[in-house]
Backbone as a printed PyTorch tensor [residue, N CA C, xyz], in Angstrom:
tensor([[[ 78.1440,  16.5570, -11.7860],
         [ 77.3360,  17.8100, -11.7510],
         [ 77.7430,  18.7780, -11.7780]],

        [[ 76.9080,  19.6360, -12.6880],
         [ 77.4530,  21.1580, -12.1340],
         [ 76.4440,  22.1730, -11.3740]],

        [[ 76.9710,  22.5470, -10.5510],
         [ 76.1320,  23.8920,  -9.4160],
         [ 76.3870,  24.5440,  -9.9790]],

        [[ 75.5250,  25.9100,  -9.5990],
         [ 75.7120,  27.5150,  -9.7540],
         [ 76.8500,  28.1890,  -9.4520]],

        [[ 76.9690,  27.3080,  -8.5870],
         [ 78.0460,  27.9800,  -7.7530],
         [ 80.3130,  27.9100,  -8.5220]],

        [[ 79.9030,  26.5510,  -9.6690],
         [ 80.8720,  25.4440,  -9.8280],
         [ 81.0390,  26.8080, -11.2070]],

        [[ 80.3590,  27.6140, -11.5630],
         [ 80.8730,  28.3880, -12.8820],
         [ 80.9690,  30.1760, -12.3360]],

        [[ 80.8880,  30.7480, -13.6150],
         [ 81.3970,  32.4250, -13.8680],
         [ 80.0760,  33.2660, -13.0450]],

        [[ 80.5490,  34.1500, -12.4250],
         [ 79.2190,  35.0460, -11.7670],
         [ 78.6010,  35.6990, -13.4590]],

        [[ 77.3480,  35.2150, -13.2100],
         [ 76.8860,  36.1360, -15.1770],
         [ 75.7100,  37.0480, -14.1870]],

        [[ 76.1100,  38.3510, -14.3760],
         [ 75.2440,  39.0610, -14.8350],
         [ 75.5710,  40.3320, -16.2240]],

        [[ 74.3820,  41.3000, -16.1220],
         [ 73.6120,  41.8310, -17.3760],
         [ 74.5410,  41.0100, -18.6190]],

        [[ 73.7520,  39.6690, -18.9780],
         [ 74.0560,  39.1050, -20.2660],
         [ 73.1050,  40.1780, -21.4380]],

        [[ 73.7010,  40.5570, -22.1260],
         [ 72.6970,  40.7250, -23.4090],
         [ 72.5160,  39.9290, -24.3960]],

        [[ 73.3010,  39.8980, -24.9420],
         [ 73.4660,  38.2840, -26.2110],
         [ 73.7360,  37.0830, -25.0600]],

        [[ 72.1250,  36.3810, -24.7930],
         [ 72.4670,  34.9910, -24.5130],
         [ 73.3070,  33.9750, -25.5900]],

        [[ 73.0120,  34.3060, -26.9200],
         [ 73.5200,  33.3030, -27.2960],
         [ 75.1530,  33.1800, -27.6120]],

        [[ 75.6410,  34.4240, -27.8110],
         [ 77.1570,  34.9690, -27.9150],
         [ 77.7340,  34.6330, -26.6010]],

        [[ 76.8310,  34.5180, -25.3250],
         [ 77.6150,  34.0470, -24.2300],
         [ 77.6940,  32.8670, -23.9850]],

        [[ 76.4750,  32.2200, -24.7010],
         [ 77.0940,  30.3990, -24.8260],
         [ 77.9090,  30.4320, -25.5830]],

        [[ 77.6530,  30.9800, -26.8640],
         [ 78.9540,  30.6830, -27.5530],
         [ 80.4450,  30.8170, -27.2200]],

        [[ 80.4400,  31.7370, -26.9740],
         [ 81.6000,  32.1010, -26.1780],
         [ 82.4000,  31.3580, -24.5330]],

        [[ 81.0860,  30.5590, -23.9470],
         [ 81.9580,  29.9110, -22.9990],
         [ 81.6970,  28.5990, -22.9440]],

        [[ 81.3280,  28.0850, -24.6590],
         [ 81.0890,  26.1290, -25.1130],
         [ 81.9920,  25.4210, -24.9760]],

        [[ 83.8250,  25.9860, -24.4710],
         [ 84.4210,  24.9900, -24.2710],
         [ 84.6330,  24.7240, -22.5580]],

        [[ 83.9150,  25.6290, -21.8710],
         [ 83.7440,  25.2410, -20.7530],
         [ 82.9880,  24.4240, -20.5890]],

        [[ 81.4260,  24.6280, -21.3500],
         [ 79.9090,  23.3580, -20.7950],
         [ 79.7860,  23.1550, -22.3330]],

        [[ 80.7120,  22.2090, -22.9580],
         [ 80.0230,  22.0980, -24.3040],
         [ 78.8650,  21.3610, -24.3880]],

        [[ 78.4010,  20.4000, -23.6300],
         [ 77.2470,  19.8230, -23.7470],
         [ 75.7880,  20.8430, -23.3980]],

        [[ 76.0340,  21.4070, -22.1030],
         [ 75.3860,  22.4740, -21.8410],
         [ 74.6790,  23.5910, -22.5800]],

        [[ 75.8740,  24.0660, -23.2990],
         [ 76.4280,  25.3300, -24.4860],
         [ 75.4420,  25.2660, -25.4730]],

        [[ 75.7750,  23.3060, -26.0800],
         [ 75.2920,  22.8260, -27.1610],
         [ 73.6280,  23.0790, -27.2350]],

        [[ 73.3430,  22.5490, -25.9330],
         [ 71.5090,  22.4680, -25.5790],
         [ 70.8250,  23.7890, -25.6790]],

        [[ 71.7310,  24.8640, -24.8040],
         [ 71.4390,  26.7430, -24.8610],
         [ 71.5580,  26.4560, -25.9590]],

        [[ 72.4300,  26.5550, -26.9540],
         [ 72.3380,  27.1130, -28.1880],
         [ 71.5270,  26.1510, -28.9650]],

        [[ 71.0670,  25.7040, -29.2970],
         [ 69.5790,  24.5650, -29.4120],
         [ 68.2220,  25.5080, -29.3120]],

        [[ 68.3200,  25.5330, -28.7420],
         [ 66.6470,  26.1630, -27.7050],
         [ 67.1360,  27.7920, -27.6830]],

        [[ 68.1890,  28.2080, -27.6930],
         [ 68.1610,  30.0380, -27.9430],
         [ 67.5810,  30.5470, -29.8780]],

        [[ 68.1170,  29.0540, -30.6110],
         [ 68.0920,  29.4940, -32.2500],
         [ 66.8870,  29.1650, -32.6680]],

        [[ 65.4910,  28.6460, -31.6490],
         [ 64.6520,  28.1670, -32.0630],
         [ 63.6150,  29.3590, -32.7170]],

        [[ 63.2450,  29.3740, -33.7890],
         [ 62.3950,  30.4480, -34.1400],
         [ 61.5480,  30.5760, -33.3170]],

        [[ 60.6410,  32.5950, -32.9370],
         [ 60.0230,  32.6400, -32.0320],
         [ 58.5100,  32.3520, -32.5700]],

        [[ 58.6220,  32.0640, -34.1940],
         [ 57.0170,  32.2440, -34.4120],
         [ 57.3400,  30.6710, -35.1060]],

        [[ 56.0690,  30.4400, -36.1170],
         [ 56.0710,  29.4360, -36.9950],
         [ 56.1620,  29.8900, -38.1780]],

        [[ 56.3350,  31.2490, -38.4770],
         [ 56.4880,  31.6270, -40.1330],
         [ 57.5350,  30.8290, -40.8140]],

        [[ 58.7280,  31.0590, -40.2590],
         [ 59.6630,  30.2010, -40.8950],
         [ 59.3180,  28.7080, -41.2280]],

        [[ 58.7400,  27.6640, -40.2930],
         [ 58.4230,  26.6070, -40.9010],
         [ 57.8000,  26.2720, -41.9290]],

        [[ 56.4490,  27.4780, -41.4960],
         [ 55.6210,  27.6280, -42.4550],
         [ 56.5850,  27.6680, -44.0490]],

        [[ 56.9500,  29.1220, -43.9810],
         [ 58.0890,  29.1200, -45.3500],
         [ 58.7670,  27.7450, -45.7900]],

        [[ 59.7670,  27.2150, -45.0800],
         [ 60.1180,  26.2500, -44.9650],
         [ 59.3740,  24.7550, -45.7770]],

        [[ 58.2760,  24.2960, -45.2240],
         [ 57.7220,  23.6790, -45.8360],
         [ 56.9360,  24.3570, -47.0770]],

        [[ 56.6020,  25.4690, -47.2870],
         [ 56.1220,  25.7460, -48.8230],
         [ 57.3010,  25.6100, -49.7540]],

        [[ 58.4030,  25.7700, -49.0180],
         [ 59.4340,  25.7630, -50.3620],
         [ 59.4200,  23.6430, -50.7760]],

        [[ 59.8790,  23.2940, -49.4340],
         [ 59.3550,  21.8120, -49.3980],
         [ 58.6030,  21.4950, -51.0930]],

        [[ 57.4610,  22.0720, -50.3100],
         [ 56.2470,  21.5360, -51.6960],
         [ 56.6040,  22.3270, -52.9350]],

        [[ 57.1660,  23.4470, -52.8300],
         [ 57.6800,  23.4210, -54.4630],
         [ 58.6450,  22.7970, -54.8540]],

        [[ 59.9690,  22.3630, -53.9160],
         [ 60.8370,  21.5890, -54.5960],
         [ 60.4130,  19.7360, -54.7930]],

        [[ 59.8920,  19.7510, -54.2850],
         [ 59.0850,  18.6100, -54.3130],
         [ 57.7870,  17.6300, -55.3430]],

        [[ 58.1880,  19.1390, -56.5520],
         [ 56.8430,  18.8990, -57.3650],
         [ 57.0070,  17.4870, -58.0280]],

        [[ 56.1150,  17.3060, -58.7080],
         [ 56.0240,  15.5900, -59.5440],
         [ 57.3000,  15.9410, -60.3680]],

        [[ 58.2520,  16.8070, -60.8390],
         [ 59.2800,  16.5580, -61.6800],
         [ 60.2750,  16.2720, -60.9050]],

        [[ 60.4960,  16.9410, -59.7620],
         [ 61.9570,  15.9840, -58.8620],
         [ 61.1940,  15.4170, -57.8510]],

        [[ 59.9640,  14.7090, -58.2690],
         [ 59.9390,  13.3490, -56.6410],
         [ 60.6880,  12.3230, -56.8060]],

        [[ 61.7070,  12.2530, -57.4280],
         [ 62.4080,  11.1120, -57.7690],
         [ 63.8300,  11.3190, -56.2620]],

        [[ 63.4390,  13.0530, -55.9430],
         [ 65.0270,  13.5350, -55.0110],
         [ 64.7220,  12.1920, -53.4050]],

        [[ 65.9020,  11.8150, -53.3100],
         [ 65.9580,  11.1070, -52.0320],
         [ 66.1390,  12.1390, -51.1300]],

        [[ 65.7210,  11.6500, -49.4320],
         [ 65.7670,  12.3460, -48.4130],
         [ 66.3830,  13.4620, -48.5070]],

        [[ 67.8510,  12.5440, -48.6970],
         [ 69.4040,  13.3110, -48.1310],
         [ 69.1610,  14.5020, -49.2310]],

        [[ 69.0660,  14.5720, -50.7470],
         [ 68.8720,  15.6910, -51.3090],
         [ 68.1780,  16.9900, -51.2540]],

        [[ 67.2260,  16.3900, -50.9060],
         [ 66.0600,  17.0340, -50.6780],
         [ 66.1380,  17.9890, -49.6390]],

        [[ 66.7520,  17.4900, -48.4190],
         [ 67.0200,  18.3020, -47.1840],
         [ 68.4200,  18.7520, -47.2290]],

        [[ 69.3910,  18.6600, -48.2410],
         [ 70.2580,  19.2920, -48.7420],
         [ 70.2400,  20.6190, -49.2390]],

        [[ 69.4620,  20.8940, -50.4060],
         [ 68.6260,  21.6110, -51.3890],
         [ 67.7660,  22.8850, -50.3050]],

        [[ 67.1410,  22.1640, -49.4140],
         [ 66.3400,  22.6710, -48.3270],
         [ 67.3960,  23.8170, -47.3740]],

        [[ 68.1820,  22.8760, -46.7710],
         [ 69.2240,  23.5700, -45.7510],
         [ 70.1140,  24.6230, -46.8340]],

        [[ 70.7170,  24.6010, -48.4790],
         [ 71.3100,  25.4410, -48.4720],
         [ 70.4240,  26.1330, -49.0200]],

        [[ 69.2690,  26.1900, -49.2190],
         [ 68.2130,  27.7580, -49.8810],
         [ 68.3550,  28.7680, -48.2510]],

        [[ 68.0990,  27.8820, -47.1860],
         [ 68.0200,  28.6100, -45.9880],
         [ 69.3150,  29.0490, -46.0570]],

        [[ 70.5130,  27.9310, -45.9420],
         [ 71.9640,  29.2800, -45.8700],
         [ 71.7970,  30.1290, -46.8100]],

        [[ 71.4420,  30.4680, -47.8980],
         [ 71.8990,  31.3430, -48.5890],
         [ 71.3490,  32.5510, -48.3030]],

        [[ 69.8900,  32.2070, -47.8210],
         [ 68.9920,  33.1440, -47.4030],
         [ 69.7240,  34.6170, -46.4230]],

        [[ 70.8030,  33.6790, -45.5190],
         [ 71.4880,  33.7090, -44.4310],
         [ 72.5980,  34.6580, -44.6980]],

        [[ 72.9780,  34.4150, -45.8850],
         [ 74.3520,  34.6410, -46.4570],
         [ 75.0420,  33.5930, -46.0040]],

        [[ 74.9320,  32.9150, -45.0040],
         [ 75.9260,  31.6780, -44.8280],
         [ 76.7010,  30.5930, -45.8150]],

        [[ 76.3080,  30.8010, -47.3330],
         [ 77.6170,  30.6870, -48.4800],
         [ 77.1190,  31.4000, -49.7400]],

        [[ 78.0990,  32.0500, -50.3120],
         [ 78.5610,  32.6940, -51.6440],
         [ 77.7290,  32.2740, -52.2930]],

        [[ 77.3520,  33.3350, -53.4110],
         [ 76.4550,  32.6600, -54.4940],
         [ 77.6680,  32.2960, -55.4560]],

        [[ 78.3850,  32.6530, -55.4620],
         [ 79.5390,  32.0870, -56.3750],
         [ 79.8400,  30.4780, -56.1650]],

        [[ 79.9610,  30.1030, -54.9480],
         [ 80.0720,  29.3250, -54.9360],
         [ 79.0520,  27.9690, -55.1520]],

        [[ 78.2750,  28.6420, -54.7560],
         [ 76.6000,  27.5100, -55.2940],
         [ 76.3230,  26.9990, -56.6790]],

        [[ 77.1210,  28.5260, -57.6740],
         [ 77.1740,  28.6780, -58.8390],
         [ 78.0490,  27.2380, -59.4190]],

        [[ 79.0120,  27.3970, -59.0610],
         [ 80.6000,  26.3160, -59.5190],
         [ 79.6340,  24.8490, -59.2960]],

        [[ 79.4440,  24.8880, -57.9590],
         [ 79.1730,  23.6630, -57.5000],
         [ 77.8810,  23.0160, -58.9750]],

        [[ 77.0620,  23.9040, -59.2670],
         [ 75.5770,  23.6950, -60.1510],
         [ 76.2480,  23.9280, -61.0620]],

        [[ 77.4280,  24.2520, -61.9580],
         [ 78.0790,  24.0700, -62.8490],
         [ 78.9810,  22.8210, -63.0160]],

        [[ 78.9210,  21.8670, -62.5900],
         [ 79.6200,  21.1470, -62.0420],
         [ 79.3780,  19.8380, -62.7060]],

        [[ 79.6150,  18.6100, -63.1720],
         [ 79.1060,  17.4620, -63.9800],
         [ 78.1970,  17.0000, -62.9060]],

        [[ 77.5670,  16.1840, -63.9620],
         [ 76.4220,  15.4740, -62.8720],
         [ 76.6110,  14.3240, -63.0000]],

        [[ 77.0440,  13.8650, -61.4030],
         [ 77.5190,  11.6740, -61.2990],
         [ 76.5730,  11.5120, -61.3750]],

        [[ 76.0510,  10.2490, -62.2310],
         [ 74.8310,   9.4070, -62.3690],
         [ 75.2660,   8.1670, -61.4320]],

        [[ 76.1610,   8.0300, -60.8810],
         [ 76.2860,   7.0290, -59.6270],
         [ 75.2450,   7.1040, -58.4060]],

        [[ 75.6730,   6.2010, -57.7410],
         [ 74.9580,   5.8830, -56.1750],
         [ 74.8110,   7.1370, -55.4460]],

        [[ 74.0610,   7.7280, -55.0730],
         [ 74.5140,   8.8700, -54.2610],
         [ 75.1820,   8.7000, -52.7460]],

        [[ 76.4830,   8.8030, -52.1950],
         [ 76.5580,   8.8070, -50.6950],
         [ 76.4100,   9.2280, -50.1800]],

        [[ 76.1820,   8.7910, -48.7540],
         [ 75.4650,   8.4910, -47.4980],
         [ 76.0340,   9.5070, -46.6220]],

        [[ 75.7400,  10.6400, -46.0600],
         [ 76.4050,  11.7470, -45.4140],
         [ 76.8570,  11.9400, -44.4940]],

        [[ 77.8660,  11.7790, -43.7870],
         [ 78.2060,  11.8230, -42.0480],
         [ 77.5300,  12.8580, -41.3150]],

        [[ 76.9130,  12.1690, -40.4460],
         [ 76.1920,  12.6410, -39.6270],
         [ 76.5960,  14.0590, -39.1880]],

        [[ 76.0860,  15.2250, -39.0400],
         [ 76.6280,  16.4530, -38.6830],
         [ 76.9830,  17.6660, -39.7870]],

        [[ 76.9590,  16.9520, -41.0490],
         [ 77.3200,  17.6150, -41.9770],
         [ 76.4080,  19.1190, -42.2540]],

        [[ 75.6180,  19.0660, -42.1550],
         [ 74.4260,  20.3910, -42.3230],
         [ 74.8960,  21.2370, -41.0400]],

        [[ 76.1160,  20.8990, -40.0970],
         [ 76.2540,  21.8570, -39.1690],
         [ 77.0660,  23.1130, -38.9710]],

        [[ 76.5450,  24.1300, -38.7430],
         [ 77.2960,  25.1810, -39.1920],
         [ 77.6280,  26.1200, -37.8940]],

        [[ 78.6220,  25.8700, -37.2760],
         [ 78.9870,  26.5940, -36.4660],
         [ 79.2170,  27.8000, -36.4610]],

        [[ 78.6190,  29.2270, -36.3380],
         [ 78.9510,  30.2310, -36.5310],
         [ 79.6570,  31.3300, -35.9080]],

        [[ 81.0200,  31.8230, -35.9450],
         [ 81.4850,  32.4760, -35.2580],
         [ 81.3610,  34.0660, -35.3250]],

        [[ 81.1040,  34.3220, -33.3310],
         [ 80.7540,  35.7740, -32.7360],
         [ 82.3350,  36.3300, -33.2900]],

        [[ 82.7030,  37.5390, -33.9470],
         [ 83.2670,  38.5340, -32.7840],
         [ 82.9810,  39.4710, -31.4990]]])
């Protein structure tokens, strides 16, 4: 069990996300919970926008996409708008030959992004 006396004295933290990121090695589980909680959008606008994109993505033309492919495309769109992926990398991948084989199951955490603060 962790108590307040076990950790550093905290005062005047101006960026809670940066603080938890900097202390993630000291408090791995608690920092993960804090970062998950602190990065929840304050409004439902992002969620509504995501559902709108999903509706466009899952049109009758693309209704055969697996749940994994749909999630990957939605993540890619979101990451691209946040400049977390390079446009030229997306173009390179989209120009690769299309493999018509069975879709591989991605391992847990494939969609996790670790943002490094400087």
